[in-house]
BAFI-3210 file (N, C-alpha, C; in Angstrom, 3 decimals, decimal comma, padded with zeros to 6 digits):
// residues 316
n [1|2|3|4|5|6|7|8|9|10|11|12|13|14|15|16|17|18|19|20|21|22|23|24|25|26|27|28|29|30|31|32|33|34|35|36|37|38|39|40|41|42|43|44|45|46|47|48|49|50|51|52|53|54|55|56|57|58|59|60|61|62|63|64|65|66|67|68|69|70|71|72|73|74|75|76|77|78|79|80|81|82|83|84|85|86|87|88|89|90|91|92|93|94|95|96|97|98|99|100|101|102|103|104|105|106|107|108|109|110|111|112|113|114|115|116|117|118|119|120|121|122|123|124|125|126|127|128|129|130|131|132|133|134|135|136|137|138|139|140|141|142|143|144|145|146|147|148|149|150|151|152|153|154|155|156|157|158|159|160|161|162|163|164|165|166|167|168|169|170|171|172|173|174|175|176|177|178|179|180|181|182|183|184|185|186|187|188|189|190|191|192|193|194|195|196|197|198|199|200|201|202|203|204|205|206|207|208|209|210|211|212|213|214|215|216|217|218|219|220|221|222|223|224|225|226|227|228|229|230|231|232|233|234|235|236|237|238|239|240|241|242|243|244|245|246|247|248|249|250|251|252|253|254|255|256|257|258|259|260|261|262|263|264|265|266|267|268|269|270|271|272|273|274|275|276|277|278|279|280|281|282|283|284|285|286|287|288|289|290|291|292|293|294|295|296|297|298|299|300|301|302|303|304|305|306|307|308|309|310|311|312|313|314|315|316]
n.u [-086,208|-084,942|-083,875|-082,271|-082,766|-080,607|-079,984|-081,910|-083,510|-084,062|-087,384|-087,304|-086,216|-086,524|-089,321|-088,259|-086,793|-089,151|-090,489|-088,798|-089,234|-087,858|-087,954|-088,102|-086,934|-086,932|-086,238|-084,773|-082,060|-080,354|-076,787|-075,153|-077,409|-078,045|-076,439|-077,782|-080,540|-080,321|-079,709|-081,958|-083,721|-083,287|-081,237|-080,740|-079,026|-077,660|-077,849|-076,578|-075,474|-073,618|-073,629|-074,389|-071,633|-069,691|-067,989|-065,449|-066,518|-069,163|-069,774|-068,740|-070,681|-072,914|-074,392|-076,171|-076,183|-075,536|-074,959|-073,347|-074,566|-073,604|-074,933|-073,843|-070,067|-067,578|-066,507|-065,382|-066,859|-066,937|-065,375|-064,403|-062,415|-062,232|-064,851|-065,276|-063,698|-064,863|-066,716|-068,804|-070,718|-070,099|-071,007|-071,492|-072,324|-070,579|-071,209|-073,900|-074,018|-072,357|-072,635|-074,482|-072,882|-070,890|-072,548|-072,651|-070,313|-070,011|-071,979|-070,610|-068,520|-069,859|-070,639|-068,643|-067,272|-068,833|-069,476|-071,790|-072,296|-070,954|-072,820|-075,250|-075,191|-075,133|-077,113|-079,633|-079,066|-078,491|-079,368|-081,221|-080,523|-077,959|-077,565|-076,059|-073,391|-072,846|-073,700|-071,045|-069,577|-069,547|-069,163|-067,012|-066,897|-066,105|-065,762|-066,263|-065,702|-063,314|-061,149|-058,713|-060,059|-058,801|-058,164|-058,242|-058,032|-059,059|-061,670|-064,689|-066,545|-064,629|-064,427|-067,310|-067,075|-065,258|-066,999|-068,957|-066,993|-065,909|-068,048|-068,757|-066,573|-064,466|-060,800|-059,150|-057,606|-055,286|-054,837|-053,849|-052,692|-053,357|-054,603|-054,143|-054,812|-058,234|-061,090|-063,472|-067,247|-069,492|-072,868|-075,457|-078,920|-079,944|-078,555|-076,773|-072,899|-070,108|-066,133|-063,428|-060,042|-058,359|-055,006|-053,241|-051,255|-048,475|-049,242|-047,696|-047,792|-050,749|-051,292|-050,025|-050,927|-053,743|-056,748|-059,189|-059,551|-060,268|-060,928|-061,306|-060,954|-060,836|-060,625|-057,749|-054,569|-052,367|-052,737|-053,934|-054,159|-052,065|-050,102|-047,827|-048,452|-050,167|-048,669|-048,010|-049,748|-051,241|-051,581|-054,717|-056,779|-059,329|-060,557|-062,065|-063,680|-065,446|-065,062|-064,069|-064,043|-060,980|-059,251|-057,988|-055,789|-057,120|-056,590|-054,024|-055,435|-056,897|-055,319|-053,720|-056,623|-056,499|-054,127|-054,971|-054,228|-055,607|-058,378|-060,781|-062,857|-064,719|-066,742|-067,616|-067,471|-065,832|-062,819|-063,834|-066,689|-069,685|-069,221|-067,918|-064,781|-065,086|-063,907|-064,009|-066,581|-067,729|-066,051|-065,355|-064,407|-065,228|-067,553|-070,715|-071,554|-073,079|-072,221|-073,762|-073,434|-074,259|-076,879|-079,394|-082,362|-082,820|-080,271|-080,365|-082,507|-081,281|-079,362|-080,935|-082,299|-079,757|-078,562|-080,507|-080,519|-078,621|-077,993|-080,319|-079,171|-077,206|-078,178|-080,723]
n.v [027,008|025,542|022,594|020,995|017,402|015,957|013,609|012,300|011,105|008,900|008,460|008,338|010,009|012,635|012,893|013,554|015,620|017,863|017,604|018,904|021,481|022,263|022,927|020,377|019,377|017,112|017,535|015,998|017,532|018,650|018,677|020,040|022,344|023,161|024,530|027,117|026,728|025,933|028,961|030,374|029,516|029,728|028,139|026,661|024,068|021,365|018,090|015,023|012,327|009,376|010,759|013,329|016,038|018,455|021,081|023,479|025,784|025,798|026,049|028,749|029,935|029,867|031,466|031,463|028,725|027,012|024,410|021,456|018,151|014,372|011,434|008,931|007,774|008,230|011,121|012,174|013,136|015,718|019,084|019,309|020,890|022,919|024,167|024,540|026,185|028,206|028,755|026,785|024,356|020,930|017,857|014,574|010,444|008,357|005,774|004,707|003,231|000,714|-001,795|-002,554|-002,657|-004,578|-006,937|-007,183|-007,067|-009,747|-011,192|-011,046|-012,534|-015,581|-016,107|-016,239|-018,002|-020,291|-020,081|-018,540|-016,107|-016,670|-018,796|-018,074|-016,838|-018,540|-020,028|-019,717|-019,960|-022,281|-024,024|-025,969|-027,624|-028,049|-029,108|-031,438|-030,796|-028,244|-028,824|-030,457|-028,753|-027,055|-027,785|-027,583|-025,904|-024,215|-024,034|-021,252|-021,170|-021,847|-020,906|-018,117|-014,889|-011,706|-008,128|-004,986|-002,251|-001,324|000,033|001,624|000,020|-001,882|-003,588|-004,251|-006,286|-007,452|-008,872|-010,971|-012,060|-013,761|-014,769|-016,347|-018,464|-017,837|-016,746|-013,591|-011,424|-008,334|-005,182|-001,647|001,273|003,618|002,082|-000,207|-001,855|-003,162|-003,807|-006,045|-006,929|-009,245|-009,400|-011,411|-012,754|-013,468|-011,650|-012,593|-011,950|-011,927|-011,575|-010,374|-009,650|-007,731|-007,866|-005,291|-006,365|-006,470|-004,551|-006,589|-008,907|-009,773|-009,184|-012,122|-014,101|-014,434|-016,005|-014,641|-011,380|-008,156|-004,882|-002,004|001,171|005,022|006,827|006,721|008,002|006,709|003,169|000,320|-002,254|-003,426|-004,514|-005,675|-006,329|-008,303|-010,003|-010,735|-012,371|-015,547|-017,822|-018,389|-016,987|-015,133|-011,593|-008,596|-005,752|-002,995|-000,829|002,063|002,431|002,468|002,096|-000,893|-001,892|-002,456|-002,779|-004,993|-006,523|-007,880|-009,572|-010,744|-012,628|-013,937|-015,063|-016,883|-016,707|-015,106|-016,251|-015,444|-012,317|-009,884|-006,976|-003,713|-001,212|000,989|002,153|003,533|004,597|005,680|004,111|001,262|-000,682|-002,921|-005,196|-005,481|-006,105|-008,633|-010,342|-013,634|-014,132|-012,605|-010,992|-009,076|-006,116|-002,982|-000,331|-000,745|-000,587|000,718|000,313|-000,064|-000,692|-000,779|000,975|002,923|004,474|005,023|006,849|008,588|009,986|010,217|012,135|014,377|014,470|016,230|018,505|019,395|020,253|021,618|023,996|025,008]
n.w [044,871|041,725|040,481|038,114|036,471|034,404|033,598|035,035|037,341|040,658|041,551|043,815|044,851|043,789|044,876|047,491|046,926|046,219|048,808|050,435|049,128|046,565|042,942|040,575|037,715|034,792|032,086|029,314|028,846|025,871|025,016|023,554|023,830|026,626|027,867|027,365|028,064|030,868|031,839|030,705|032,546|034,822|036,604|039,644|040,576|039,180|038,187|037,011|035,610|033,873|031,105|030,917|030,231|032,115|031,726|031,696|030,577|030,354|032,887|033,333|031,984|032,776|035,628|037,634|038,398|041,560|042,529|041,623|040,987|041,333|040,231|041,297|041,255|040,063|038,870|036,529|034,856|035,322|035,652|038,471|040,234|038,995|039,020|042,300|042,178|041,667|043,446|043,546|044,457|044,435|044,051|045,275|045,738|046,732|047,895|047,381|045,386|045,237|045,985|044,316|041,896|042,409|042,605|040,363|038,748|039,908|038,520|035,872|036,292|037,308|034,175|033,178|034,242|033,409|030,970|029,985|028,526|026,133|025,896|025,476|023,162|021,301|021,707|021,121|018,485|017,232|018,800|018,855|016,862|016,988|019,875|021,174|021,090|021,287|024,342|024,999|024,267|026,133|028,696|030,200|032,639|035,636|039,248|041,532|044,453|046,346|044,815|044,614|044,299|042,991|043,937|042,436|043,764|047,050|047,955|048,375|046,844|045,928|048,463|048,682|046,757|048,109|050,229|049,118|047,645|049,798|051,136|048,979|049,208|048,583|048,523|049,081|047,847|047,386|046,235|046,984|046,738|048,812|050,675|054,059|055,280|055,741|057,381|056,970|057,231|056,818|056,561|058,053|057,083|059,544|061,388|062,491|062,253|060,648|060,677|058,651|058,029|055,546|054,716|052,641|050,195|047,476|043,776|042,020|043,349|043,651|040,885|040,346|042,278|042,085|040,716|039,659|038,429|039,643|038,911|040,597|040,492|040,019|036,991|035,066|034,346|033,553|032,246|034,196|034,166|031,894|028,877|029,929|032,944|032,597|031,537|034,088|035,027|036,160|033,757|032,347|033,394|034,974|033,929|035,014|034,306|036,052|036,012|035,314|031,542|030,173|031,907|031,495|029,243|026,241|023,769|024,681|025,831|024,189|022,913|025,072|025,311|022,866|022,872|024,575|027,401|029,394|030,358|029,819|029,841|031,807|030,695|031,593|030,612|028,498|026,704|024,316|024,647|024,047|021,874|021,848|020,439|017,916|018,256|020,884|020,838|019,351|020,539|021,172|023,869|025,557|028,115|028,141|028,729|029,344|030,804|032,972|035,292|038,183|037,597|038,946|040,598|043,483|043,913|042,403|044,024|046,322|045,692|044,462|047,061|048,462|047,488|047,512|050,264|050,458|048,805|049,956|052,637|051,713|050,089|051,575]
ca.u [-085,462|-084,843|-083,099|-082,719|-081,768|-080,321|-079,973|-082,538|-083,419|-085,099|-088,899|-087,695|-084,938|-087,568|-089,978|-087,374|-086,791|-089,955|-090,860|-087,976|-089,650|-087,412|-088,688|-087,405|-087,013|-086,048|-086,072|-083,485|-081,133|-078,726|-075,588|-075,144|-078,545|-077,679|-076,129|-078,870|-081,574|-079,475|-080,123|-083,010|-084,657|-082,109|-081,563|-080,339|-079,036|-077,157|-077,611|-076,005|-074,708|-072,005|-073,693|-073,591|-070,262|-070,196|-066,625|-065,481|-067,099|-071,281|-069,714|-068,456|-071,492|-074,314|-074,277|-077,752|-075,699|-074,881|-074,562|-073,758|-074,090|-073,272|-075,365|-072,811|-069,073|-066,706|-067,022|-064,684|-067,152|-066,965|-064,558|-064,443|-061,665|-062,735|-066,090|-065,096|-062,768|-065,544|-067,344|-070,123|-070,833|-069,977|-071,548|-071,347|-073,160|-069,707|-071,868|-074,618|-074,030|-071,407|-073,160|-074,658|-071,851|-070,556|-073,119|-072,680|-069,037|-070,198|-072,629|-069,711|-067,583|-069,957|-071,074|-067,520|-066,631|-069,601|-069,696|-073,275|-072,279|-070,999|-073,975|-076,799|-075,273|-075,362|-078,119|-080,855|-079,273|-078,078|-079,456|-082,081|-079,642|-076,376|-077,607|-074,811|-072,375|-072,987|-073,236|-070,059|-068,977|-069,690|-069,198|-065,633|-066,691|-065,223|-066,591|-065,327|-065,640|-061,823|-059,831|-058,629|-060,066|-057,777|-058,760|-056,947|-058,718|-059,980|-062,617|-065,955|-067,025|-063,941|-064,895|-068,502|-067,048|-064,834|-067,742|-069,715|-065,985|-065,891|-069,712|-068,791|-066,147|-062,792|-060,204|-059,412|-055,930|-056,172|-053,926|-054,599|-051,964|-053,399|-054,860|-053,070|-055,689|-059,450|-061,843|-064,747|-068,019|-070,630|-073,723|-076,608|-080,435|-080,723|-078,875|-075,557|-072,185|-068,858|-065,362|-062,473|-059,462|-058,126|-053,994|-053,415|-049,993|-048,055|-049,627|-047,527|-048,457|-052,219|-051,868|-049,687|-051,815|-055,012|-057,027|-059,547|-058,862|-061,451|-060,457|-062,388|-060,509|-060,972|-059,778|-056,127|-053,596|-052,000|-053,518|-053,772|-053,852|-051,546|-049,371|-047,085|-049,714|-051,212|-047,707|-047,570|-050,580|-051,521|-052,472|-056,632|-057,067|-060,683|-060,729|-063,629|-063,867|-066,769|-064,827|-063,996|-063,143|-059,160|-058,049|-057,573|-055,667|-058,028|-055,619|-053,371|-056,407|-057,454|-053,875|-054,518|-057,079|-056,046|-053,269|-055,589|-053,504|-056,833|-059,524|-062,556|-063,006|-066,000|-066,665|-069,042|-067,229|-065,076|-062,327|-064,687|-068,265|-070,612|-069,068|-066,796|-064,596|-066,021|-063,273|-064,573|-067,940|-067,193|-065,117|-066,635|-064,343|-065,570|-069,189|-070,553|-072,788|-073,342|-072,297|-074,929|-073,186|-075,326|-078,078|-080,611|-083,776|-082,130|-079,077|-081,361|-083,512|-080,385|-078,877|-081,428|-082,377|-078,914|-078,287|-081,772|-080,708|-076,997|-078,714|-081,389|-078,373|-076,272|-078,922|-081,915]
ca.v [027,032|024,638|021,246|020,217|016,171|016,385|012,451|011,282|010,688|008,109|009,197|008,347|011,381|013,729|013,514|014,307|017,326|018,531|017,734|020,590|023,241|022,315|022,454|019,127|018,942|015,937|017,172|015,563|018,631|018,024|018,531|021,321|023,486|022,678|025,992|028,152|025,944|026,043|030,063|031,142|028,756|030,269|026,487|026,375|022,712|020,551|016,815|014,341|011,020|009,667|011,054|014,825|016,786|019,703|021,861|024,927|026,494|025,794|026,395|030,178|030,649|029,958|032,161|030,652|027,426|026,798|023,340|020,610|016,489|013,287|010,461|007,579|007,420|008,758|012,703|012,668|013,959|016,991|019,749|019,825|021,459|024,456|024,531|024,582|027,753|029,416|028,501|025,794|022,872|019,596|016,479|012,737|009,447|006,922|004,742|004,046|002,506|-000,129|-003,335|-003,103|-002,571|-005,781|-008,203|-007,046|-007,742|-012,184|-012,062|-011,233|-014,246|-016,727|-016,683|-016,341|-019,323|-021,241|-020,045|-017,774|-015,354|-017,439|-020,161|-017,760|-016,431|-019,542|-021,152|-019,450|-019,956|-023,682|-025,102|-026,970|-028,244|-028,474|-029,091|-032,391|-030,425|-027,253|-029,261|-030,775|-027,215|-025,861|-028,833|-027,450|-024,926|-024,383|-023,292|-020,193|-021,306|-021,881|-019,910|-016,548|-013,250|-010,302|-007,100|-003,804|-001,224|-002,043|001,396|001,246|-001,294|-002,741|-004,075|-004,501|-007,439|-008,363|-009,227|-011,416|-013,165|-014,394|-015,508|-017,429|-018,686|-017,679|-016,191|-012,516|-010,699|-007,001|-004,075|-000,825|002,521|004,554|001,336|-000,677|-003,056|-003,020|-004,684|-006,783|-007,568|-009,800|-009,205|-012,156|-012,432|-012,833|-010,753|-013,401|-011,321|-012,561|-010,277|-010,310|-008,352|-007,947|-006,698|-005,224|-006,305|-005,237|-005,303|-007,644|-010,370|-009,802|-010,134|-013,236|-014,943|-013,982|-016,710|-013,962|-009,865|-007,368|-003,537|-000,571|002,343|005,907|006,887|006,621|008,996|005,202|001,798|-000,111|-003,828|-003,450|-005,772|-005,943|-006,761|-009,513|-011,043|-011,694|-013,089|-017,013|-018,397|-018,934|-015,991|-014,190|-010,146|-008,335|-004,374|-002,719|000,567|002,797|003,008|003,423|001,012|-001,733|-001,514|-003,142|-004,045|-005,678|-007,319|-009,135|-010,709|-011,588|-013,624|-014,397|-016,208|-017,788|-015,926|-014,401|-017,125|-014,230|-011,070|-009,363|-005,363|-003,157|000,166|000,879|003,318|004,376|004,679|005,012|003,745|000,166|-001,234|-003,786|-005,942|-006,170|-006,473|-009,485|-011,262|-014,720|-014,577|-011,488|-011,158|-007,541|-004,810|-001,276|000,706|-000,647|-000,960|001,488|000,692|-000,938|000,313|-000,234|001,718|004,584|004,979|005,349|007,637|009,946|010,294|011,135|013,734|014,920|015,325|016,876|019,426|020,434|020,751|022,956|024,932|025,955]
ca.w [043,929|040,605|040,083|036,707|036,405|033,055|033,335|035,158|038,715|040,954|041,950|045,706|044,719|043,591|046,258|048,760|047,099|046,506|049,849|050,632|048,264|045,741|041,561|039,917|036,669|034,275|031,062|028,811|027,415|024,942|025,605|023,032|024,629|028,043|028,518|026,893|028,732|032,401|031,607|030,579|033,703|035,997|037,161|040,812|040,756|037,701|038,554|036,405|035,449|033,573|029,916|030,572|030,669|033,083|031,314|032,663|029,876|030,611|034,725|033,293|031,429|033,635|036,968|038,508|038,837|042,955|042,786|040,525|041,786|040,054|040,860|041,353|042,105|039,268|038,420|035,359|033,558|035,628|035,626|039,576|040,908|038,628|039,874|043,549|042,760|041,150|044,356|043,557|045,513|043,846|045,231|044,423|046,065|046,533|048,380|046,891|044,014|045,270|046,350|042,806|041,355|043,465|042,144|038,512|038,786|040,478|037,438|034,966|037,357|036,732|033,766|032,469|034,480|033,050|029,700|030,078|027,927|024,827|025,530|025,592|021,733|020,445|021,998|020,111|016,934|017,344|020,345|018,240|015,926|017,718|021,337|021,914|020,464|022,657|025,720|025,012|024,109|027,255|029,681|031,325|033,695|037,103|040,378|041,855|045,598|046,435|043,758|044,452|043,881|043,471|043,774|042,652|044,837|048,056|048,539|048,900|045,458|046,183|049,756|048,634|046,187|048,795|050,635|047,969|047,635|050,840|051,273|048,330|049,748|047,848|049,047|048,557|047,666|047,153|046,256|046,878|047,406|050,019|052,159|054,090|055,568|055,837|057,928|055,847|057,804|056,456|057,299|057,005|057,490|060,333|061,983|062,239|061,424|060,389|060,239|058,208|057,901|054,455|054,295|050,804|049,629|046,614|043,126|041,360|044,390|043,795|039,661|040,404|042,989|041,613|039,680|038,877|038,792|039,914|039,120|041,016|040,693|039,385|036,037|035,432|033,090|032,799|032,066|035,769|033,914|030,235|028,734|031,259|034,126|031,705|031,268|035,256|035,477|035,798|032,834|032,677|034,574|034,168|034,549|034,845|035,079|036,063|036,965|034,369|030,629|030,085|033,036|030,982|027,555|025,527|022,953|025,401|026,863|023,068|022,941|026,246|025,267|021,961|023,460|026,378|029,116|029,659|029,571|029,654|030,227|031,434|030,324|031,512|030,520|027,702|026,811|023,706|025,525|023,601|020,802|021,657|019,532|017,530|018,275|021,805|020,971|018,636|020,739|021,917|025,376|026,356|028,769|028,290|029,649|028,312|031,570|034,167|037,127|039,187|037,364|039,489|041,309|044,662|044,210|042,286|044,779|047,530|044,726|044,653|048,242|049,218|046,505|048,135|051,168|050,438|048,411|050,670|053,488|051,031|049,267|052,357]
c.u [-085,418|-083,837|-083,176|-081,942|-081,713|-080,591|-080,277|-082,614|-084,615|-086,532|-088,419|-086,464|-085,674|-088,540|-089,536|-087,413|-087,863|-090,425|-090,083|-088,154|-088,592|-088,107|-088,042|-088,012|-085,976|-086,321|-084,771|-083,316|-080,311|-077,842|-075,277|-076,371|-078,409|-078,144|-077,916|-080,471|-081,552|-080,195|-081,349|-084,103|-084,190|-082,187|-080,352|-079,323|-079,034|-077,299|-077,995|-075,670|-073,364|-072,147|-073,534|-072,496|-070,545|-068,761|-067,046|-066,372|-068,686|-070,616|-069,514|-069,711|-072,542|-074,065|-075,493|-076,525|-075,009|-074,717|-074,354|-073,502|-074,329|-073,819|-074,353|-071,657|-068,015|-067,303|-065,655|-065,403|-067,606|-065,461|-064,473|-064,055|-062,187|-063,934|-066,296|-064,615|-063,771|-066,789|-069,272|-069,843|-070,444|-070,208|-071,653|-072,261|-071,872|-070,144|-072,841|-074,756|-073,296|-071,750|-074,143|-074,044|-070,565|-070,908|-073,090|-071,296|-069,041|-070,670|-071,821|-068,617|-068,498|-070,649|-069,668|-067,234|-067,739|-070,025|-070,926|-072,871|-072,318|-072,385|-075,300|-076,535|-075,576|-076,728|-079,523|-080,552|-078,953|-078,516|-080,676|-081,603|-078,283|-076,855|-076,352|-073,871|-072,086|-072,605|-071,893|-068,649|-068,380|-069,791|-067,870|-065,856|-065,870|-066,060|-065,625|-064,968|-064,278|-060,758|-060,089|-058,897|-059,042|-058,407|-058,375|-058,202|-059,665|-061,048|-063,792|-066,673|-065,798|-063,827|-066,223|-068,364|-066,219|-066,146|-068,329|-068,384|-065,699|-067,373|-070,017|-067,922|-064,886|-062,063|-059,345|-058,103|-055,877|-054,726|-054,411|-053,323|-052,241|-054,469|-053,862|-053,848|-057,151|-059,992|-063,544|-065,427|-069,086|-071,375|-074,550|-077,992|-081,096|-079,708|-077,451|-074,293|-070,933|-067,699|-064,162|-061,223|-058,623|-056,768|-053,665|-051,519|-049,808|-049,025|-049,148|-047,990|-049,593|-051,900|-050,837|-050,673|-053,327|-055,593|-058,141|-059,345|-060,093|-060,497|-061,492|-061,229|-060,704|-060,338|-058,472|-055,675|-053,304|-052,753|-053,047|-053,334|-053,448|-051,144|-048,040|-047,360|-050,160|-049,887|-047,824|-048,612|-050,782|-052,364|-053,979|-056,862|-058,297|-060,346|-061,874|-063,072|-065,066|-066,315|-064,995|-063,440|-061,549|-058,467|-057,284|-057,451|-055,843|-057,334|-054,866|-054,336|-056,781|-056,381|-053,408|-055,092|-056,915|-055,223|-053,190|-054,704|-054,229|-057,803|-061,049|-062,530|-064,673|-065,949|-067,705|-068,850|-066,319|-064,482|-063,202|-066,262|-068,661|-070,063|-067,754|-066,272|-065,169|-065,172|-063,285|-065,697|-068,070|-066,461|-065,557|-065,417|-064,669|-067,323|-069,390|-071,409|-072,236|-073,348|-073,250|-074,801|-074,007|-076,876|-079,505|-081,291|-083,620|-080,909|-079,477|-082,112|-082,524|-079,924|-079,338|-082,094|-081,163|-078,272|-079,363|-081,024|-079,358|-077,457|-079,420|-080,273|-077,623|-077,080|-079,702|-081,398]
c.v [026,173|023,979|020,772|018,431|015,825|014,734|011,346|011,531|009,775|009,098|009,463|010,364|013,019|014,262|013,911|015,724|018,649|018,465|019,072|021,838|023,039|021,870|021,765|018,874|018,125|015,800|016,965|016,768|018,528|018,158|019,996|022,925|023,340|024,366|027,508|027,651|026,254|028,292|030,325|030,500|029,134|028,894|027,107|025,585|022,156|019,054|015,826|013,251|011,021|010,112|012,501|015,183|018,036|020,408|022,780|025,578|026,541|025,826|028,250|030,614|030,575|030,305|031,669|029,723|027,476|025,315|022,044|018,887|015,790|012,241|009,218|008,105|008,483|010,425|012,907|013,191|015,759|017,853|020,213|020,845|022,847|025,212|024,827|025,824|028,610|029,759|027,867|024,744|021,962|018,639|015,268|011,871|008,257|006,193|004,190|002,828|000,667|-001,590|-003,739|-003,311|-004,287|-006,701|-008,066|-008,039|-009,894|-012,204|-011,880|-012,691|-015,299|-017,258|-016,406|-017,937|-020,946|-021,178|-019,177|-017,427|-015,380|-018,016|-019,220|-016,836|-017,351|-020,726|-021,358|-019,702|-021,323|-024,813|-026,041|-028,038|-029,055|-028,818|-029,954|-031,320|-029,356|-027,407|-029,701|-029,378|-026,756|-026,246|-028,985|-026,355|-025,241|-023,548|-021,382|-020,210|-022,211|-021,296|-018,711|-015,187|-012,331|-009,301|-005,786|-002,770|-001,496|-001,246|000,738|-000,189|-001,921|-004,196|-004,906|-006,158|-007,818|-009,336|-010,425|-012,539|-014,111|-015,227|-016,179|-018,609|-018,954|-016,956|-014,905|-012,219|-009,474|-006,115|-002,756|000,169|003,244|003,542|000,176|-001,818|-002,950|-004,224|-005,289|-007,344|-007,807|-010,129|-010,211|-012,016|-012,447|-013,004|-011,152|-012,223|-012,154|-011,152|-010,603|-009,390|-008,849|-006,830|-006,858|-005,970|-006,022|-006,080|-006,378|-009,266|-010,660|-010,274|-011,567|-014,751|-015,554|-015,189|-015,804|-012,168|-009,070|-005,915|-002,547|000,381|003,244|005,664|007,547|007,765|007,429|004,110|001,366|-001,698|-003,273|-004,634|-006,393|-006,712|-007,813|-010,685|-012,024|-012,244|-014,423|-017,003|-018,927|-018,017|-015,593|-012,744|-009,678|-006,648|-003,234|-001,416|001,665|002,337|002,972|002,998|-000,089|-001,270|-002,403|-004,131|-005,196|-006,897|-008,612|-009,834|-011,203|-012,838|-014,359|-015,830|-017,353|-017,506|-015,784|-015,691|-016,340|-013,076|-010,253|-007,891|-004,799|-001,479|-000,159|001,939|004,251|004,524|005,915|003,927|002,170|-000,067|-002,328|-004,735|-006,750|-006,774|-007,619|-010,818|-012,349|-015,147|-013,462|-011,687|-009,538|-007,285|-004,023|-000,368|000,549|-000,502|-000,712|001,263|-000,387|000,223|000,914|001,273|003,380|005,020|005,502|006,947|009,620|010,498|010,687|012,511|014,512|016,110|016,183|017,907|020,504|020,905|022,010|024,101|026,063|026,468]
c.w [042,872|040,536|038,448|036,858|035,250|032,937|034,126|036,448|039,269|041,742|043,380|045,691|044,566|044,373|047,330|048,350|046,789|047,714|050,878|050,462|046,872|044,021|041,239|038,771|035,566|033,099|030,584|027,842|026,720|025,095|025,016|023,571|025,930|028,719|028,666|027,903|030,534|032,730|031,694|031,782|034,566|037,093|038,602|040,952|039,619|038,679|037,561|036,402|034,650|031,969|029,881|031,041|031,675|032,770|032,219|031,527|030,210|032,054|034,393|032,988|032,052|035,301|037,617|038,956|040,954|043,178|041,624|041,147|040,892|040,965|040,403|042,129|041,428|038,815|037,311|034,111|033,855|035,806|037,746|040,445|040,565|039,407|041,086|043,771|042,057|042,362|044,488|044,514|044,856|044,868|044,490|045,573|045,806|047,118|048,028|046,057|044,548|045,605|044,826|041,520|041,498|042,651|040,538|038,446|039,109|039,109|036,672|035,263|036,682|035,759|033,118|033,292|034,049|031,437|029,395|028,880|026,176|024,581|025,106|023,845|021,260|020,682|020,832|019,002|016,803|018,167|019,656|017,584|015,980|019,020|021,812|021,595|021,478|023,986|026,043|025,238|025,515|028,717|030,381|032,264|034,829|038,215|040,780|043,323|045,433|045,652|045,254|043,833|044,221|043,105|044,023|043,037|045,742|048,771|048,765|047,835|046,369|047,081|049,436|047,813|046,890|049,611|050,279|048,187|048,613|051,142|050,289|048,356|049,145|048,715|048,540|048,979|047,301|047,496|046,115|047,407|048,213|051,275|052,556|054,876|055,826|056,671|056,815|056,898|057,132|057,449|056,596|057,466|058,358|061,587|062,447|061,235|061,381|059,760|059,761|057,895|056,771|054,831|052,572|051,219|047,955|044,938|042,069|042,160|043,556|042,240|040,090|041,372|042,312|040,519|038,578|039,246|038,549|039,906|039,863|041,556|039,845|037,629|036,062|034,085|032,142|032,882|033,898|034,648|032,148|030,116|029,618|032,517|033,856|031,826|032,549|035,703|035,225|034,209|032,769|033,249|033,924|034,707|033,889|035,164|035,038|036,916|036,227|032,995|031,144|031,312|032,581|029,367|027,236|024,486|023,248|025,271|025,558|022,751|023,671|025,933|024,481|022,235|024,458|027,303|030,130|029,171|029,393|030,390|030,781|031,563|030,633|031,248|029,324|027,403|025,499|023,458|024,470|022,512|020,917|020,725|019,581|017,998|019,190|021,527|020,165|019,284|021,514|023,418|026,143|026,855|028,811|028,565|029,131|029,304|032,675|035,087|038,313|038,664|037,799|040,743|042,647|044,634|043,240|043,368|046,140|046,775|045,064|045,516|048,946|048,320|047,275|049,340|051,060|049,793|049,410|051,933|052,846|050,636|050,221|053,330]
res [m|k|v|l|a|n|d|g|v|s|q|s|g|i|d|a|l|k|n|n|g|f|e|v|i|t|t|k|v|a|q|e|q|l|i|d|y|i|n|e|n|q|i|d|a|l|l|v|r|s|a|t|k|v|r|k|d|l|i|d|a|c|p|s|l|k|l|i|g|r|g|g|v|g|m|d|n|i|d|v|d|y|a|k|e|k|g|l|h|v|i|n|t|p|a|a|s|s|a|s|v|a|e|l|v|f|g|h|l|y|g|g|v|r|s|l|y|d|a|n|r|n|m|p|l|e|g|e|s|k|f|p|q|l|k|k|a|y|a|g|g|i|e|l|r|g|k|t|l|g|i|i|g|i|g|r|i|g|q|e|t|a|k|i|a|l|g|v|g|m|k|v|v|a|f|d|p|f|i|e|d|v|n|i|e|l|s|f|y|d|g|q|k|a|n|f|n|i|k|t|i|s|k|e|e|v|l|k|q|a|d|f|i|t|v|h|v|p|a|q|k|e|y|v|l|g|k|t|e|f|e|m|m|k|k|g|v|g|v|v|n|a|a|r|g|g|v|i|d|e|v|a|l|i|e|a|l|d|t|e|k|v|a|f|a|g|l|d|v|f|e|n|e|p|k|p|a|v|k|l|l|m|h|p|k|i|s|l|t|p|h|i|g|a|a|t|g|e|a|q|d|r|i|g|v|e|l|a|d|q|i|t|k|l|l|k]
***
């Protein structure tokens, strides 16, 4: 049986599939050529990340396909319900990249409170000629310890983010329409553990209480954070989105940054990927990464092995 990993898969995933008798193809096929390639090569399973789209036309045109797999969490690039109606298996790896995304959130948070994102832009240009001025400009940092982190969506990734926040010494408040409370277990290097119970509160209360806000929800029909929500927040709040583009109203975010309602933002995802709005890319108060939340070696190894295990169970 043939597996096409069109957006790539880790070597550990390739090895696991091959060990179970699958032929793994890692050729990157352009979207417009994908249907022909799948049919010509009689592909049984198609693995994608966020780049490749698997819509109704492809599903209808490729009768050899038995399984579609998404290396990661969100499956908004796949017509999931339609594929299942047509008898295809649709799988993903919701837990494999949670820790990696959570660590990136804190990369943006630490960079935000110490202005690292801006200092790293200006030091190469002016570090030699304006060192004292830059030192003064970036001298107003603050600590995360003792502050309140608001988490919108306390699922797997939200919980991993909460673990880091608790370890740092932050208070965590959370909103989730589907979860009343969660038990967060912190595991330390020497086998010791600590448990925290977090009861969710209203979205409005999270927005009012939080010094920093991070969003961990699937793609939505409407903005989760828009003009109304920004107005509820504390002045000087920091906001991070490593979930999905379109979760935050980017126009409202720019306005909130310009009025200093929001002190800084960290964005890993954008409404118009792969061409984010220039106003976001050029804004001096936004820390930017190009949708790399799950892009760690450890996460990709877990994703590859988990996909391989699921494919083997379903197709062998």
